[in-house]
MILUMBA-321604 format. One record per residue (C-alpha): x negated, y negated, z negated; residue number from 1. Coordinates in pm, 1 decimal. Layout:
! residues N
<pt px="X" py="Y" pz="Z" mido="NUM"/>
...
//
This chain:
! residues 66
<pt px="-2980.6" py="-5752.7" pz="-4741.8" mido="1"/>
<pt px="-3141.7" py="-5774.5" pz="-4396.0" mido="2"/>
<pt px="-2928.9" py="-5481.5" pz="-4273.2" mido="3"/>
<pt px="-2616.3" py="-5653.1" pz="-4403.4" mido="4"/>
<pt px="-2700.0" py="-5980.8" pz="-4238.5" mido="5"/>
<pt px="-2782.8" py="-5813.5" pz="-3908.1" mido="6"/>
<pt px="-2449.0" py="-5630.1" pz="-3912.0" mido="7"/>
<pt px="-2259.1" py="-5953.8" pz="-4005.3" mido="8"/>
<pt px="-2447.4" py="-6140.0" pz="-3723.9" mido="9"/>
<pt px="-2340.9" py="-5886.7" pz="-3465.1" mido="10"/>
<pt px="-1977.4" py="-5889.1" pz="-3570.3" mido="11"/>
<pt px="-1883.4" py="-6260.1" pz="-3641.8" mido="12"/>
<pt px="-1650.2" py="-6276.9" pz="-3353.7" mido="13"/>
<pt px="-1463.2" py="-5961.6" pz="-3447.5" mido="14"/>
<pt px="-1441.0" py="-6060.3" pz="-3815.2" mido="15"/>
<pt px="-1321.6" py="-6413.8" pz="-3724.1" mido="16"/>
<pt px="-1056.5" py="-6279.4" pz="-3485.2" mido="17"/>
<pt px="-935.1" py="-6027.3" pz="-3736.9" mido="18"/>
<pt px="-897.2" py="-6298.8" pz="-4000.4" mido="19"/>
<pt px="-706.5" py="-6522.1" pz="-3761.3" mido="20"/>
<pt px="-473.5" py="-6241.0" pz="-3679.7" mido="21"/>
<pt px="-433.2" py="-6152.3" pz="-4045.0" mido="22"/>
<pt px="-351.9" py="-6514.5" pz="-4146.9" mido="23"/>
<pt px="-103.8" py="-6540.1" pz="-3866.8" mido="24"/>
<pt px="111.8" py="-6264.0" pz="-3990.7" mido="25"/>
<pt px="437.2" py="-6329.7" pz="-4175.5" mido="26"/>
<pt px="332.7" py="-6163.4" pz="-4496.9" mido="27"/>
<pt px="16.3" py="-6370.8" pz="-4529.0" mido="28"/>
<pt px="195.9" py="-6707.2" pz="-4503.5" mido="29"/>
<pt px="275.4" py="-6705.6" pz="-4871.6" mido="30"/>
<pt px="-84.3" py="-6647.9" pz="-4989.0" mido="31"/>
<pt px="-183.3" py="-7010.4" pz="-4962.9" mido="32"/>
<pt px="-7.0" py="-7351.6" pz="-4951.6" mido="33"/>
<pt px="77.1" py="-7432.6" pz="-4588.0" mido="34"/>
<pt px="-180.7" py="-7721.8" pz="-4576.9" mido="35"/>
<pt px="-449.9" py="-7489.6" pz="-4701.3" mido="36"/>
<pt px="-352.8" py="-7223.9" pz="-4458.9" mido="37"/>
<pt px="-379.0" py="-7468.1" pz="-4174.8" mido="38"/>
<pt px="-726.0" py="-7571.8" pz="-4278.2" mido="39"/>
<pt px="-834.4" py="-7212.4" pz="-4316.5" mido="40"/>
<pt px="-708.5" py="-7118.6" pz="-3966.0" mido="41"/>
<pt px="-882.8" py="-7420.6" pz="-3809.8" mido="42"/>
<pt px="-1207.6" py="-7345.5" pz="-3985.6" mido="43"/>
<pt px="-1198.2" py="-6971.5" pz="-3892.7" mido="44"/>
<pt px="-1100.1" py="-7062.0" pz="-3531.3" mido="45"/>
<pt px="-1392.5" py="-7313.4" pz="-3507.9" mido="46"/>
<pt px="-1644.2" py="-7068.4" pz="-3652.4" mido="47"/>
<pt px="-1515.1" py="-6779.3" pz="-3425.0" mido="48"/>
<pt px="-1538.5" py="-7000.7" pz="-3124.1" mido="49"/>
<pt px="-1891.7" py="-7101.5" pz="-3220.6" mido="50"/>
<pt px="-1985.8" py="-6739.2" pz="-3258.3" mido="51"/>
<pt px="-1843.5" py="-6655.2" pz="-2916.1" mido="52"/>
<pt px="-2049.5" py="-6939.7" pz="-2760.7" mido="53"/>
<pt px="-2347.7" py="-6803.6" pz="-2950.1" mido="54"/>
<pt px="-2289.0" py="-6459.0" pz="-2787.5" mido="55"/>
<pt px="-2295.9" py="-6632.0" pz="-2449.8" mido="56"/>
<pt px="-2617.1" py="-6818.4" pz="-2514.6" mido="57"/>
<pt px="-2780.7" py="-6492.7" pz="-2626.3" mido="58"/>
<pt px="-2683.9" py="-6342.3" pz="-2289.1" mido="59"/>
<pt px="-2435.9" py="-6092.9" pz="-2421.5" mido="60"/>
<pt px="-2196.4" py="-6167.5" pz="-2131.6" mido="61"/>
<pt px="-2464.6" py="-6136.7" pz="-1867.0" mido="62"/>
<pt px="-2541.8" py="-5830.8" pz="-1653.0" mido="63"/>
<pt px="-2917.2" py="-5920.8" pz="-1669.8" mido="64"/>
<pt px="-3119.8" py="-5737.1" pz="-1932.0" mido="65"/>
<pt px="-3306.8" py="-5951.8" pz="-2181.2" mido="66"/>
//
């Protein structure tokens, strides 16, 4: 379980971006009601943005070694 969580923790931004791209495709628009799809996209975008900020606070965008 720890290995799965560690992998997920390192790939949140990638997973979120993939889901946003997937839900933005024409074929995925029929999967959910348009209102539900909008809420899903906003939720995923918010979580993806938060994970990107988290990368920054951990120093992932810095040239200094931690």
